[in-house]
N, C-alpha and C positions, 0 to 999 in steps of 0.2 A: 098172799099170805101167807105167812110164817109155821112154823117148825121152829122151835127152838131147845133143847134137848142139854139141859146138865147135869152132867152126871158129875160124882165123886170123885174126885183126882187127891181129897186130905180129907176124911169125911170127920175127923178126928176136930181141927180146928171150925168145924160148926156149929156148934154152939157159941163161944165169940162171936161170931157174925148175927144168929140166926134174929136178933128185934128187930140189927141191919134189913138185915133179908125181904123180914114182912115187906116193911116197913115197903122196901124197894116191889114187889110184890103188889101192893096196895094203890103204890102211883102211877103203877104201869094198868092196872082197872080206872083210873078215877081219868088218868087222861082217856079213857077209850082205845089203849090201843090192847091189853089185852084178854083176852075172850076164854080161854078156859087153864087157871091150871091144876096141875094133877102127879103126883111119885111116878117111878119111873119104878116096877114091881123087878124083883124080891132084892128095898132099900139098897136100890142106885145112883137114884139122886133125880129131876125130876122136869121136867118136861112144860112148852108153855105154846098155847098156840092164842099167838098175834094178829093183826091185824092193823089196817090203818096208819102206814106212816110208810117213810121210802124202807130202805136195806141199809141202806149211811144211818136212821133213827132210831133203827131195832140197831145196830151195832153198837150206835155209843149208847142206845140202852143197858143192852146185853154188856158193854164193861163196866155202867156204874151200877151193877150186881154186885154188894161189898160176896158174893158167895166167889163171883171171877176174879175180882180187885184180889180177891187172898189165897187161893186159891186153892182156896173148901171143896169149888166143882174146875171141867171143864164143860167149858159151852157150845157148841157145837150151832148155826143158822140154816136149815132149810127155807127156802126163798120156792111156794108154791104159785103158777099161777093158775089156778080152779078151772079146769071146762065145762065141769057138770056136778049139781051139787043139789040136792036135797033141794025143795023152795022155803023150805026156812032158814033154810045156810044162803036165799042168789043171795042174799047183798056184801061179802068175799067174794061174787064176781064181778065189784065194780071195782 
């Protein structure tokens, strides 16, 4: 499981790459990799909860985000090995 943070580096460029960024997010959900996407508060960027991919696949996917590629955000990928979960999230332990 992965927590990906996307912290703004140059927010002024965000509008011109927003359409591509949103398409990238949609592709992550369509591929079954993204579980949750949300905003870091207050207006600091975004965060993604992801699974169902190797660390290398996640790194490659993150580098394909137009926001990352164009320097709008700085990405950090945290790898989590779930030990205990609510039963609703047991699938993350696989």
